[in-house]
GUKOLDO-268572 format. One record per atom (N, C-alpha, C): residue in three letters; x, y, z. Coordinates in steps of 0.02 Angstrom, whole numbers, plus 32768, in hexadecimal, padded with zeros to 4 digits. Layout:
N
ALAXYZ...
***
This chain:
360
UNK240752D21275UNK23B952A212A0UNK237052E012A6UNK2384530B12C4UNK234B533712CFUNK2320533F128BUNK2346535B124DUNK23215368121AUNK230C532911F8UNK232552F41202UNK230B52C011E7UNK22C352A61212UNK22C452BB1252UNK229152B11280UNK224752D5126FUNK225F530E125AUNK223453451253UNK220653291211UNK223D531E11D7UNK2235531711A6UNK21F452DA11A2UNK2203529C11C3UNK21DD527311CFUNK2196526E11F6UNK21975297121BUNK216252B0124EUNK213152D2120BUNK214352F811F6UNK211B532811C3UNK20FA53001188UNK211B52CB1177UNK20F952A21140UNK20B5528E115FUNK209F52971191UNK2060529011A9UNK203452C6119CUNK205352FA11ABUNK2024533A11AEUNK2022535F1177UNK205753641141UNK20585386110AUNK2045536810CDUNK2038532710D0UNK202652FC1093UNK1FD052F3108BUNK1FC253251078UNK1F695328107EUNK1F4C52F71053UNK1A6551471015UNK1A5E510A101DUNK1A9750E11030UNK1AC450EE1073UNK1AF050BD1086UNK1AE75072108AUNK1B205052106AUNK1B1A50001089UNK1B434FEA10A3UNK1B4E4FB810D2UNK1B6E4F8310F5UNK1B9F4F7210D5UNK1BDF4F6510E4UNK1C0C4F3210BBUNK1C2A4F0610E8UNK1C1D4EBE10DDUNK1C3B4E90110AUNK1C834EA0110EUNK1CAC4E971159UNK1CDE4EA6115DUNK1D074E601199UNK1D0D4E20117DUNK1D214E0611A2UNK1D684DFF11C0UNK1D5F4DE81211UNK1D9F4DE51229UNK1DDB4DC2120AUNK1DC34D8E1204UNK1DFC4D4D11ECUNK1DD14D46119EUNK1E074D561166UNK1DF54D491125UNK1DD64D031117UNK1DB34CF910EBUNK1D9B4CB810C5UNK1DD44CA01091UNK1DE44C5C1098UNK1E214C561062UNK1DFF4C631016UNK1DC84C601009UNK1DA74C6B0FCBUNK1DAE4CCA0FB2UNK1DAB4CEF0FE6UNK1DBD4D3B0FCCUNK1E034D340FB1UNK1E304D120FC4UNK1E7D4D210F9DUNK1E854CFC0F5BUNK1E524CC10F64UNK1E654C970F0DUNK1E304CAB0EEBUNK1DFF4CC80EF5UNK1DC54CD00EBEUNK1DBE4D1B0EA9UNK1DC84D450ED2UNK1DB54D900EC7UNK1DE14DAB0E8EUNK1DB84DAD0E51UNK1DE14DD00E1CUNK1DDB4E1B0E11UNK1DB74E3E0E2EUNK1DC14E900E35UNK1DAF4EA70E7DUNK1DCE4ED30E81UNK1DD64EE50EB9UNK1DF54F300ECAUNK1E074F4B0F0AUNK1E2E4F820F09UNK1E644F6F0F62UNK1E8C4F8C0F49UNK1EB84F930F7EUNK1EC44FE00FA0UNK1EC94FDB0FE6UNK1EC850190FFEUNK1F00501B1031UNK1F2E504C102AUNK1F73504E1059UNK1F5C508E1075UNK1F6F508410C9UNK1F6950AA10EDUNK1FB350B2111BUNK1FC050E6111CUNK201150F11120UNK200F5100117BUNK1FE4510711ACUNK1FEE50EC11F2UNK2004513511FEUNK20265136124BUNK203C5168125EUNK208951691268UNK209F51951270UNK20E851911274UNK210E518612BDUNK213D514D12A3UNK2145513012E8UNK211950FD130FUNK20E250EA12EEUNK20C050C01308UNK20B8508212E2UNK20DD507E12A0UNK20E750341294UNK20B650191278UNK2077503F1260UNK203C501D125AUNK2018502C1213UNK204D503611DEUNK20385034118EUNK20054FF91190UNK1FCD4FFD1150UNK1FB64FB81150UNK1F914FBB110FUNK1F894F8910DCUNK1F674F7210ADUNK1F1B4F5510AEUNK1EEE4F6A1091UNK1EAF4F5A109DUNK1EA44F3D104BUNK1E734F081048UNK1E524EF41016UNK1DFF4EEF100AUNK1DEC4F0B0FD2UNK1DA84F020FC2UNK1D994EDD0F90UNK1D724EBA0F87UNK1D604E880F4DUNK1D0D4E990F45UNK1D024EA40EEDUNK1CE04EBE0EDEUNK1CA04E8F0ED3UNK1CAC4E4D0EC3UNK1C794E210EC0UNK1C5F4E130F0CUNK1C744E1A0F48UNK1C644DED0F7FUNK1C524E2C0FB2UNK1C6F4E790F97UNK1C7A4EB50FC7UNK1C944E8E100CUNK1CBC4E7C0FFEUNK1CE14E5C1042UNK1D1A4E8B1046UNK1D344EA4108BUNK1D644EC61095UNK1D904EAE10C6UNK1DD44EA710AAUNK1E024E9010E8UNK1E264EBB10FFUNK1E2A4ED51139UNK1E4C4F131154UNK1E894F1A1158UNK1EAB4EDF116CUNK1EFE4ED1116DUNK1F084EAE1141UNK1F084EB61100UNK1F104E6E10E0UNK1F554E4B10D7UNK1F8B4E8310D9UNK1FD04E7C10DBUNK1FDE4E531120UNK1FC34E6E1156UNK1FD74E4A1193UNK1FC24E0C119AUNK1F7D4DFE117BUNK1F564DBF118CUNK1F7B4D85115CUNK1F994D8C1113UNK1FAE4D7010F3UNK1FFD4D6910F9UNK20174D8A1124UNK20694D7C113BUNK206E4D821179UNK204C4D4611A1UNK20474D4C11E7UNK20A14D5E1206UNK20B94D7F1231UNK20F94D92123EUNK21124DC8122BUNK20FC4DE411E9UNK21164E0D11C4UNK20F44E5311C9UNK20F54E9411BFUNK20D34EC411C1UNK20EB4EF91196UNK20CA4F2D117BUNK20E74F53113DUNK211F4F8A1166UNK21164FA21199UNK21434FCE11C1UNK2121501711CEUNK214D504811CBUNK2131508711D0UNK213F50BD1196UNK20EF50D5118CUNK20F7510A1152UNK20EE50EF1114UNK20BF50CC1107UNK20C450BC10C0UNK209950EE1092UNK20C651091069UNK20B9513B1046UNK209351490FECUNK209751010FE9UNK209B50F50F9BUNK208C50B20F79UNK206150A80F57UNK205550550F3CUNK2037506F0EE3UNK205750420EC0UNK205050310E84UNK204A4FF00E74UNK20224FDF0E38UNK20104F940E28UNK202A4F8A0DE6UNK20424F4E0DD9UNK205B4F3F0D8DUNK20504EFC0D9AUNK20134EDE0D6CUNK20034E900D62UNK1FDC4E860DA5UNK20024E440DC8UNK1FDD4E360E01UNK200D4E450E39UNK20474E690E32UNK20634E930E64UNK20534ED20E79UNK20564EDA0EBBUNK204E4F1C0EECUNK209A4F2A0F00UNK20AB4F5C0EE9UNK20EE4F8B0F06UNK20D24FBF0F37UNK21044FC10F69UNK20ED4FF30F93UNK2134500B0FC9UNK213B50560FCCUNK217450780FE1UNK216050801037UNK218D506C1051UNK217550851094UNK21BC50B510B3UNK21B050DB10C2UNK21D9511610C2UNK22095111110BUNK21F1511F1146UNK222351071190UNK224250C71181UNK221A508B115EUNK224650581154UNK2279504E1142UNK2277508310FCUNK22A4507A10C8UNK228F50361099UNK225F502C1098UNK22514FF2106FUNK22214FE81028UNK22304FD60FF1UNK22004FC40FCBUNK21ED4F7B0FC3UNK21A74F780FD1UNK21954F330FCEUNK215E4F1A0F85UNK216D4ED90F6CUNK213A4EC40F50UNK21224E860F56UNK20D14E850F52UNK20AA4E740F74UNK20734E490F39UNK20644DF60F3EUNK202F4DEE0F10UNK1FF24E0D0F24UNK1FCC4E150EEBUNK1F884E440EF2UNK1F594DF20F0FUNK1F5D4DCA0EEDUNK1F264D940EE8UNK1F304D7C0F1CUNK1F774D6A0F43UNK1F7F4D410F7BUNK1F994D740FBCUNK1FAA4D9C0FBDUNK1FBD4DD30FEAUNK20004DCE0FEAUNK20154D950FE3UNK205E4D7D1001UNK20964DA90FE2UNK20CB4DB41022UNK20F94DDE1013UNK21314DB90FE2UNK21374DCF0F9BUNK21754DB80F7AUNK21B74DC30F7CUNK21B84DF80F89UNK22084E170F87UNK22084E610FBBUNK224B4E790FB5UNK22434EC60FDDUNK228F4EE10FC2UNK22974F160FD1UNK22CA4F430FBBUNK22CF4F700FF8UNK230F4F6A1015UNK231D4F8A104FUNK23534FB4104BUNK234A4FF3105AUNK237B502A1043UNK23A050381083UNK23EA50331086UNK240C504610C7UNK2430508910B4UNK2444509E10E4UNK245C50E410ECUNK2414511310F4UNK2426515E10D4UNK23F9519910D4UNK23CB518F10A3UNK2399516210A2UNK235F51541080UNK230E516A10A6UNK22EE517E1076UNK22A251891088UNK227351751037UNK2271513B102FUNK224951320FFAUNK2206515A0FF8UNK21F2516F0FBEUNK21A251980FC0UNK2171518B0F93UNK218351800F5EUNK214B51830F27UNK217A514E0EEDUNK214C51250EBCUNK215650E00E95UNK213951090E53UNK216D50EB0E27UNK215A50D90DE2UNK217250AE0DC2UNK214E508A0D97UNK216450540D68UNK216550590D2CUNK219B505B0D03UNK21B150560CBDUNK21B750120C9AUNK21BC4FEF0CB4UNK21AC4FB70C97UNK21C04F700CAFUNK21CB4F280CA2UNK21D34EF10CDCUNK220B4EFC0CF0UNK223A4F1C0CE1UNK227A4F1A0D0CUNK22974F520D13UNK22734F8C0D0EUNK227F4FD80D1FUNK22484FF20D40UNK2259500F0D84UNK222D50240DB8UNK225A506A0DD5UNK223450890DEDUNK224950D90E0FUNK222850E50E58UNK226150F00E85UNK223751050EC7UNK225051540ECBUNK223351750EDFUNK224C51BE0EEFUNK226351BF0F47UNK22A051E80F48UNK22B851D80F8EUNK22C852210FB7UNK22A8522A0FE5UNK229F526B100AUNK22D85279100EUNK230552531034UNK2345526B105CUNK237D525F102CUNK238852451005UNK23C5523C0FDCUNK23BC52730FA8UNK2381529D0F96UNK237852BA0F5DUNK237E52980F16UNK2363525F0F24UNK2370523D0ED7UNK233B520E0ECCUNK233951F80E8FUNK22FD51C20E72UNK233351830E84UNK2316514C0E82UNK232D510B0E92UNK230D50D40E61UNK233450C90E2FUNK232C509C0E00UNK233050560E0FUNK230550270E1AUNK23034FD70E30UNK22E24FBB0DE9UNK22EE4F690DF5UNK22E14F3A0DC8UNK22A14F1B0DFDUNK22664F330DE8UNK22204F130E00UNK22224EBD0E0FUNK223B4E9F0DF7UNK224F4E5E0DF7UNK22744E3F0E25UNK22AD4E560E2AUNK22E64E440E50UNK22D24E610E8AUNK22BB4EA50E76UNK22BD4EDA0EBAUNK230B4EF10EDBUNK23414EFE0E9EUNK23774F080EABUNK23814F4F0E8CUNK23AB4F790EA7UNK23B24FB30EA5UNK23E74FB90E54UNK23D94FEC0E20UNK23F54FF30DFBUNK242450310DF0UNK23FC505A0E08UNK244250A80E07UNK23FF50CD0E27UNK243050FD0E3CUNK240951440E72UNK240A517A0E39UNK23D851A20E27UNK23E751DE0E08UNK23D252170E22UNK240252530E28UNK240052870E3CUNK23C452B30E27UNK239F52D00E57UNK236152FB0E2EUNK236653400E6DUNK233853510E78UNK2329538F0E9CUNK2315538A0EF8UNK231A53AF0F17UNK230853A50F65UNK22C0537D0F6CUNK22C5534F0F8FUNK229653350FB1UNK225F53110F76UNK226F52F00F48UNK223B52D90F21UNK220552BC0F27UNK21CC52B00F1DUNK2194529A0F22UNK217152690EF5UNK213552860ECFUNK211052690EA7UNK2136526F0E61UNK212B522C0E31UNK2148522F0DF2UNK210E52110DC1UNK212552060D77UNK20F451FA0D4BUNK211C51EC0D09UNK210B51C40CE7UNK213651BA0CA8UNK210C51D20C5FUNK213351D20C2EUNK211C51DC0BF6UNK214D51C70BBAUNK214651890BA9UNK218151690B76UNK21B4516F0BA1UNK21F6516E0B7CUNK2225515E0B9AUNK2248519D0BE5UNK221551D10BEFUNK221B51FA0C1FUNK220051FD0C5EUNK2218520A0C8DUNK21FE52080CDEUNK21FE52490CDDUNK21BF52560D15UNK21B652A30D1BUNK21CB52A80D6CUNK21E152CB0D96UNK21F552C00DE0UNK21E252FF0DFFUNK21A5530D0E33UNK219D533F0E4FUNK21D853540E88UNK2204537C0E7EUNK223C539A0EB5UNK220B53C50EE9UNK21E953AD0F1CUNK21CB53E00F46UNK21EC54020F6AUNK222954040F8DUNK224A541E0FBFUNK222B54120FEFUNK221A53E51006UNK21E153D81042UNK21CA54121073UNK21A854451058UNK218A54881067UNK21BF54B01077UNK21BA54D710B5UNK21F5551110AFUNK223654D710BBUNK225454A110D9UNK2298549510E7UNK22BF548B10C0UNK22AE5479107FUNK22EC547F1055UNK22C854AF101EUNK22AF54D8102BUNK228355120FE7UNK22B855360FCEUNK22F655330FECUNK232E556C0FCEUNK2354554A0FADUNK235455090FA7UNK238154E50F85UNK237354E20F38UNK23BA54D60F10UNK23A954DD0EC2UNK236854910EB8UNK234754AA0E83UNK230E548C0E76UNK22DE54780E91UNK22CF548C0ED2UNK229B54930EFAUNK225B54A40ED1UNK222A54850ED4UNK21E854A20EA4UNK21F254970E57UNK221954760E4CUNK221554690E12UNK220354170DF8UNK220C54130DBAUNK21E953D60DA0UNK223D53B20D7FUNK2251537F0D89UNK229A53620D5FUNK227A53300D31UNK229853340CF2UNK227E53050CB2UNK22B752DA0CB6UNK22B852910CBAUNK22E852550CB8UNK22D752340C77UNK231552300C57UNK231E51FE0C24UNK232851AD0C3DUNK22F251870C3EUNK230251510C5DUNK2334512A0C48UNK233A511E0C0AUNK237850F70BDBUNK23BC51140BFFUNK23C0515B0BFDUNK240A51690C08UNK241751860C5FUNK23CF51790C8AUNK23E0518F0CC5UNK23ED51D50CD9UNK23EC52130C9CUNK23FA52420CAEUNK23C652870CB7UNK23C152A30CD3UNK239C52D90CD8UNK23AC53070C8CUNK237C530E0C64UNK237B53320C2AUNK235F537F0C35UNK232D53800C58UNK230E53CD0C67UNK22F553CF0CAFUNK22EF541A0CBFUNK22CE540C0D04UNK22AB54610CF6UNK2263545E0D0CUNK224A54A10D11UNK221654AB0D31UNK221154E70D4EUNK21F254FD0D8FUNK21A954E80D8DUNK218654D90DC5UNK213854BB0DBCUNK211854C90DFDUNK212C55010E21UNK211355140E5FUNK212855080E9CUNK2128552D0ED1UNK2143551E0F09UNK213154E30F31UNK215D54B30F50UNK2146547B0F6AUNK2115544F0F39UNK212A543D0F09UNK210D54240ED4UNK211153D70EE7UNK20DC53B00EFAUNK20CA535F0F12UNK20C853370EE2UNK20B553350EA5UNK2099530B0E81UNK209253240E3AUNK209952F90E07UNK209053030DB7UNK206152C30DA8UNK203A52E00D76UNK201352B50D55UNK201652BD0CF3UNK2007527F0CE7UNK200F527A0C9BUNK1FC852820C76UNK1FB952B30C5AUNK1F6D52A20C3EUNK1F78529A0BDDUNK1F69525E0BD5UNK1F8352690B80UNK1F4552730B5CUNK1F05526F0B69UNK1ED252930B41UNK1EEA52E00B36UNK1F0952FD0B6EUNK1F0E53530B66UNK1F54535F0B50UNK1F72531C0B4FUNK1FC653340B41UNK1FD053510B77UNK1FD3534A0BA5UNK1FE753740BE2UNK200153500C24UNK202F538C0C38UNK205D53660C85UNK203553940CAFUNK2011537A0CEFUNK200553AE0D0CUNK2032539E0D5CUNK203953DC0D76UNK205A53DB0DB2UNK203253F60DF0UNK202F53D00E20UNK200F53ED0E5EUNK204554070E91UNK2033543E0EA9UNK206154730ED7UNK202F54700F20UNK2055547E0F54UNK202354890F98UNK204854D60FB1UNK207B54F10F90UNK208B55380FA3UNK20B855210FDFUNK20D455571005UNK20F9554A1041UNK20DD556B1089UNK20E4553C10AFUNK20B05550110EUNK20CE55911109UNK210455AC10F7UNK210C55F0110FUNK20EB562710F6UNK20C3561710B6UNK20AA564C1097UNK206E563D1096UNK2039565A10DCUNK200C564710EEUNK1FD9565310C9UNK1FDD56961099UNK1FA756B41087UNK1FA65693103FUNK1FD65664102FUNK1FCE56460FE3UNK1FB556020FEAUNK1F9A55E60FAAUNK1F8155AD0FAFUNK1F9355790F83UNK1F9355340F69UNK1FA755100F46UNK1F8C55170EFBUNK1F9A54F00EC9UNK1F8354F70E8CUNK1F9954AD0E56UNK1F7654AD0E38UNK1F82548A0DF9UNK1F9754AB0DB2UNK1FDF54860D91UNK1FEC54B90D5CUNK1FEC548A0D2AUNK1FD254950CF3UNK1FDD545E0CADUNK200754790C88UNK203C54520C60UNK206C545F0C3CUNK205854310C0CUNK206E54580BCFUNK206E54300B7FUNK20A653FD0B84UNK208D53B60B85UNK20B9537B0B81UNK20F753810B4DUNK20EB539A0B16UNK211E53A60AE9UNK214E53C70AFCUNK2145540C0B02UNK217D54340B08UNK218154430B5AUNK214754340B82UNK214C54560BCDUNK214154920BD7UNK212554AB0BAAUNK210654F40BB8UNK20D555050BD8UNK20D955290BF5UNK208A55470C1DUNK2049554C0BFDUNK201D55210C16UNK1FDE552B0BE6UNK1FA955530C1DUNK1F9655330C54UNK1F62554C0C81UNK1F85554E0CC7UNK1F5E556A0CFFUNK1F6155660D39UNK1F3555830D65UNK1F1C55490D9AUNK1EF955510DC8UNK1F0B55590E0EUNK1EFA55960E24UNK1F0955A30E75UNK1ED555850EADUNK1EDB554F0EB7UNK1EBD55340EF0UNK1EDB55040F1AUNK1EC254EE0F56UNK1EE754AA0F7EUNK1ECE54770F4CUNK1EF4543D0F50UNK1EE254130F29UNK1F1453CF0F40UNK1EE853940F49UNK1F14535C0F64UNK1EFB531A0F44UNK1F2852F40F31UNK1F1D52AA0F0FUNK1EDB52BB0EC5UNK1EFE52CA0EA4UNK1EF052DD0E4EUNK1EE652910E36UNK1EA152920E14UNK1E99526A0DE3UNK1E7952730DAEUNK1E7252410D72UNK1E51524F0D29UNK1E14521A0D1EUNK1DE152390D09UNK1DAB520A0CF0UNK1DCA51E90CA6UNK1DB651AA0C97UNK1DCB51860C61UNK1DB651C00C1AUNK1DED51C70BF7UNK1DE852070BC8UNK1E10522D0BCFUNK1E0E524B0C17UNK1E44527C0C23UNK1E1252BC0C21UNK1DDE52C90C1CUNK1DBD530D0C14UNK1DB553300C54UNK1DA953020C8FUNK1D8D531A0CC5UNK1DCD530D0CFEUNK1DEA533B0D23UNK1E0B53400D69UNK1DE8533F0D9EUNK1E0153060DCFUNK1DD7530E0DFFUNK1E1453120E2AUNK1E05533D0E75UNK1E3553510EAEUNK1E1D53580EE5UNK1E3253530F16UNK1E1A53550F5BUNK1E2A53A10F6FUNK1E0653C80F93UNK1E0854000FA3UNK1DEF54000FF2UNK1DFD54371011UNK1DE1544B105AUNK1D965436106AUNK1D66543A1026UNK1D275435102AUNK1D0653E4101CUNK1D3653C71000UNK1D12538A0FEEUNK1D4953700F98UNK1D1C53680F6FUNK1D3F53540F26UNK1D2E538A0EFBUNK1D5A539E0EDBUNK1D4A53D40EA0UNK1D5853AE0E5EUNK1D4C53CA0E26UNK1D5353BD0DE1UNK1D6053F70DADUNK1D8953F90D7CUNK1D9C54250D5AUNK1D8953F10D0CUNK1D58541C0CE3UNK1D5753FC0CABUNK1D8954240C72UNK1DAA53E40C51UNK1DE453FF0C49UNK1DD854150BFCUNK1D9E540D0BCEUNK1D8054270BA3UNK1D6854660BA1UNK1D64547C0BDFUNK1D3B54CC0BEAUNK1D7954FB0BDFUNK1D6655220BB8UNK1DAA55580BB9UNK1D9A558A0BF1UNK1D6A55870C0DUNK1D5755A90C48UNK1D7A559D0C83UNK1D9D55670C85UNK1DD1554B0CB4UNK1DBF55500D0BUNK1D6A554B0D04UNK1D4855490D47UNK1D5255110D75UNK1D4F55100DA3UNK1D4554E30DEDUNK1D0B54DA0DF5UNK1CF954900DF2UNK1CB6548B0E17UNK1CBA54550E4EUNK1C9054700E8AUNK1C9C54390EC4UNK1C5F53F90EC3UNK1C7753CD0EADUNK1C5D53940EA9UNK1C3C53560EE0UNK1C5753620F01UNK1C3F53480F4EUNK1C5953700F7EUNK1C2F53770FAFUNK1C4053A30FE7UNK1C3C53651021UNK1C77536D1056UNK1C8C53471087UNK1C5D535210B4UNK1C22532110D2UNK1BFF532D10F5UNK1C0953351142UNK1C5353291150UNK1C61533111A5UNK1CA453601193UNK1C9F53A511B6UNK1CD653CB11A4UNK1D1553B611C6UNK1CF8538D11F2UNK1D3F53751225UNK1D6253341211UNK1D47532311DCUNK1D6C52F811BAUNK1D9A5306118BUNK1DD952E11179UNK1E0153031149UNK1E0E52BF1110UNK1E0152DA10D8UNK1DF852A7109DUNK1E4352A51084UNK1E64526F1072UNK1E9B52721070UNK1EC352571026UNK1E9E52301004UNK1EA652040FCDUNK1E7352040F99UNK1E7051FC0F52UNK1E2E52010F28UNK1E4551DD0EE6UNK1E20519F0EE4UNK1E2E517B0EA1UNK1DEB51690E82UNK1DF051710E4AUNK1DAF515C0E15UNK1DB3512A0DE4UNK1D7C50FD0DF6UNK1D6B50C00DE0UNK1D3250CC0DA6UNK1D5150A70D61UNK1D4250B20D32UNK1CF7507C0D2FUNK1CF4503F0D3EUNK1CB750290D23UNK1C81502A0D32UNK1C7950580D87UNK1C48506B0DA0UNK1C4450AA0DA1UNK1C6450D80D78UNK1C6751260D7EUNK1C6351260DD8UNK1C86512E0DF6UNK1C9751250E2EUNK1CD451590E4DUNK1CC751830E8CUNK1D0B51970E9AUNK1D1251750EE1UNK1D5151680EF7UNK1D5151520F42UNK1D86518B0F5CUNK1D6651920F8FUNK1D9351C30FC3UNK1DAC519B1002UNK1DE751AE1011UNK1E0E5184104CUNK1E0151C51086UNK1DDB51A210B5UNK1DD851E810EDUNK1DFF51D8112EUNK1E2F520B1141UNK1E5851F41164UNK1E35520711B9UNK1DF1522911B2UNK1DE8524211E5UNK1E12527A1202UNK1E2B5262124DUNK1E50529A126AUNK1E8D528A1263UNK1EB05265123AUNK1EEB5240123DUNK1F1052181270UNK1ED8520B12ACUNK1EE251EF12DAUNK1EE7518912ECUNK1E94518A12C1UNK1E76516212C7UNK1E79513A1287UNK1E5550FB1287UNK1E4950DC124BUNK1E2450F9121DUNK1E2E510C11DEUNK1E11511E11ABUNK1DDB50FE1194UNK1DB3510D114DUNK1D8D50EF1126UNK1D91510710EDUNK1D7050D310B2UNK1D6350EB1071UNK1D1650FF106DUNK1D03513C103BUNK1CD4513A1034UNK1CC751370FE2UNK1C9651280FCBUNK1C8C510F0F89UNK1C46512F0F68UNK1C57515D0F3CUNK1C2E51960F16UNK1C1551760EDAUNK1BE451780ECBUNK1BB651620E86UNK1BC051B20E6AUNK1BDF51B40E33UNK1BD151EF0E23UNK1B9252060DEFUNK1B7651D70DE6UNK1B2151ED0DCFUNK1B0452150E0DUNK1B0E52000E46UNK1AF652120E84UNK1B2452260EB3UNK1B4852580EA1UNK1B8052770ECFUNK1B7052990F07UNK1B3052950F24UNK1B1952BF0F5DUNK1B2F529D0F8EUNK1B3B525E0FA0UNK1B4552380FD0UNK1B7351F50FBAUNK1B8851E00FF4UNK1BB651A90FE1UNK1B8051640FF3UNK1B8F51350FC1UNK1B6950FA0FC2UNK1B8850B90FDBUNK1BBA50C10FE1UNK1BE15086100FUNK1C2050991030UNK1C2A506F1054UNK1C71508D108DUNK1C72505710B9UNK1CC3504F10C3UNK1CE5501E10EAUNK1D20502E112AUNK1D29501E114AUNK1D5D501E1169UNK1DAB500E1169UNK1DDA5030115FUNK1E21502B1151UNK1E4E50371184UNK1E87502F1178UNK1ECA505611B0UNK1ECC50B411A8UNK1EEE50AE11E2UNK1F0E50F511ECUNK1F18511A11AEUNK1EF8514E1194UNK1F235183115EUNK1F2351521114UNK1EE351481100UNK1EE9512C10C5UNK1EF451511085UNK1F245142106AUNK1F545182103EUNK1F4D51670FEDUNK1F4951230FD6UNK1F4251070FACUNK1F0950DF0F93UNK1EE950DA0F6BUNK1EC750A50F56UNK1EBC509D0F0AUNK1ED6505C0F00UNK1EDB50430EAEUNK1EAB50050EB1UNK1E9E4FFF0E69UNK1E6F4FCE0E4DUNK1E8C4F8A0E2FUNK1E774F540E39UNK1EA54F170E08UNK1E614EF40DF3
***
């Protein structure tokens, strides 16, 4: 129990021209029915406080509904430590770790559609969807990936991987799973700091390769035919930093490596530019440049603020930053137009510790 408590507590601490935007206390009905494009922002809250939340931003009206799920589902709440969200069509799927639950929610109405509650020693972490009938959630405690049907929200099978699996991505029928080892806690276990390759059709791990200590996420870049692994290194190695490793997607051989702290990696459309958060703000890597240089794109204007999540929005060429501030208070989203990245041009308040921003 003590080990589980420590792991849960550390979920919070180790996962790393201004214009006004209207923020109504009670949402107008037309926001739910007429909003065609917008963003959903998941805020994990604080461990033990049961205050995860979901916010919604509408591009047409610039309205923000700060607690979208709670307002549209009276009497319900997301629970404790919502760690992952993905969209498929008009459905958002959210994994809530301490609550051991995966929710499916209508994007357009905000209504709860269904849920999958995992019993026993489970801690759902990150989500990935293969098709209408097959999805996956990594599970920190069971050292496995749970395959489930996203329509029925029923578990299909449990697939063993490495210790404390976190981020996942897919290429064809193959699922790539980052086995973090959760820092120092499971670093001595077999497969810690590796990536598992799962054949979705058979549910079997067909390959496993080293991807850096405390590897927390993996991303596919089809433009460069690459798999990128993001690792944090181990807390006990205070003189070392994390980094980004690029592998050839065809044979999983090493291509390039950047030794730099990196959080919340995303690509520009076309895949030629990689954006990520570092201790200074937002940095980028020009993947076409053989020099492999890292350039600081945006500097965090407040050194006391902790930038926690990052997402790229193609239609207006902007970067959205989830600012967790000091991890203890409500956060905010900062929107930067990349034509003028010197300062944000919009911002709005969201919940505590915004960790995921997705667009619909």
